[in-house]
C-alpha positions in Angstrom: -30.3 -13.2 103.0 -33.1 -15.7 103.5 -32.9 -19.2 102.2 -35.1 -22.3 102.7 -33.2 -25.5 103.6 -34.3 -29.1 104.2 -32.6 -31.4 106.6 -30.7 -34.1 104.9 -29.6 -37.5 106.0 -25.9 -38.1 106.7 -25.4 -41.6 108.1 -28.0 -41.9 111.0 -28.2 -38.2 111.5 -30.1 -35.3 110.0 -27.9 -32.4 109.0 -28.4 -28.8 107.7 -26.0 -28.4 104.7 -24.9 -24.9 103.9 -23.7 -24.2 100.4 -20.9 -21.8 99.5 -23.4 -19.0 98.8 -24.8 -19.1 102.3 -21.4 -19.6 103.9 -20.0 -16.6 102.1 -22.5 -14.5 104.1 -20.8 -15.7 107.3 -17.3 -15.9 106.0 -16.8 -13.1 103.5 -13.1 -13.6 103.5 -13.6 -17.0 101.8 -11.9 -19.0 104.5 -14.4 -21.9 104.6 -12.1 -23.9 107.0 -12.5 -21.6 109.9 -14.7 -22.5 112.8 -18.3 -21.3 113.2 -20.3 -20.9 116.4 -23.9 -22.0 116.1 -26.3 -20.8 118.8 -29.8 -22.2 119.1 -32.3 -20.4 121.3 -36.1 -20.8 121.3 -36.4 -21.8 117.6 -33.8 -19.3 116.4 -30.5 -20.3 114.9 -27.6 -17.9 114.9 -24.3 -18.6 113.1 -21.2 -16.5 113.3 -17.4 -16.9 112.8 -15.7 -18.1 116.0 -13.0 -15.5 115.7 -15.4 -12.7 116.5 -15.9 -12.0 120.2 -19.0 -13.4 121.8 -21.6 -10.6 121.8 -22.9 -9.7 125.2 -26.5 -10.4 125.7 -28.9 -7.5 125.0 -29.8 -5.7 128.2 -33.0 -7.0 129.5 -35.4 -6.0 132.2 -34.3 -7.0 135.6 -34.9 -10.7 135.9 -36.5 -12.0 139.1 -35.0 -15.4 139.7 -36.7 -17.9 141.9 -34.9 -18.3 145.3 -31.9 -20.6 145.1 -33.1 -22.5 148.1 -36.4 -23.4 146.4 -34.6 -25.2 143.6 -34.3 -29.0 143.6 -31.0 -30.3 145.0 -29.8 -31.4 141.5 -30.6 -28.0 140.0 -28.6 -26.3 142.9 -25.7 -28.7 142.2 -25.8 -27.9 138.5 -25.7 -24.1 139.1 -22.8 -24.5 141.5 -20.9 -26.6 138.9 -21.6 -24.1 136.1 -20.5 -21.2 138.3 -17.1 -22.9 138.5 -16.9 -24.0 134.8 -19.2 -24.0 131.7 -20.0 -27.2 130.0 -22.3 -29.1 127.7 -25.1 -31.3 129.0 -22.9 -34.5 129.0 -20.0 -32.8 130.8 -22.3 -31.4 133.4 -24.0 -34.8 133.9 -20.6 -36.4 134.3 -19.3 -33.8 136.7 -22.4 -33.6 139.0 -23.3 -37.3 138.6 -26.2 -39.2 140.1 -28.5 -39.3 137.1 -28.7 -39.9 133.4 -27.9 -37.3 130.7 -31.6 -37.0 129.7 -32.4 -36.2 133.4 -29.8 -33.5 133.4 -31.1 -32.2 130.1 -34.5 -31.7 131.6 -33.1 -29.9 134.6 -30.9 -27.7 132.5 -33.8 -26.7 130.3 -35.9 -25.9 133.5 -33.1 -23.6 134.7 -33.0 -22.0 131.2 -36.7 -21.3 131.3 -36.5 -19.9 134.8 -33.7 -17.4 133.8 -30.8 -19.0 135.5 -29.0 -20.3 132.4 -28.4 -19.4 128.8 -27.0 -21.7 126.1 -24.2 -20.7 123.7 -23.7 -23.4 121.1 -23.6 -26.6 123.1 -22.4 -25.0 126.3 -24.4 -23.9 129.3 -23.6 -20.6 131.0 -25.0 -18.7 134.0 -27.0 -15.6 133.1 -25.9 -12.3 134.5 -28.7 -12.4 137.1 -27.6 -15.9 138.1 -23.9 -14.9 138.4 -24.8 -11.9 140.7 -26.9 -14.2 142.8 -24.4 -17.1 143.1 -21.2 -15.0 143.2 -21.3 -12.4 145.9 
């Protein structure tokens, strides 16, 4: 199913409203109160019911990560923190500290582009290659 939608104002925010016809594609059982997981990655939006298990990422070619030691100290601290516990940008900024949320957002996105992280919904996770590098 393909539909075109425009963002609409809701208070001071822009929102993407999904009507029942579109929602019934995601929730064929008609339970419109259940939670959906929305993933955004490089201009692609994926929506699925939260009750389904998280699909494992498609196998990719071996990723060559930059050496951990060559990363900036803040990036190293972010990776160590995410190895212990996933979190969204604000949570990571609060747990690591020392800079503003926008500064952490820039660092997280640099790590995403370098192959260290992936984003699921609002949460940041280590990639498989990062986990094998950081967790012996």
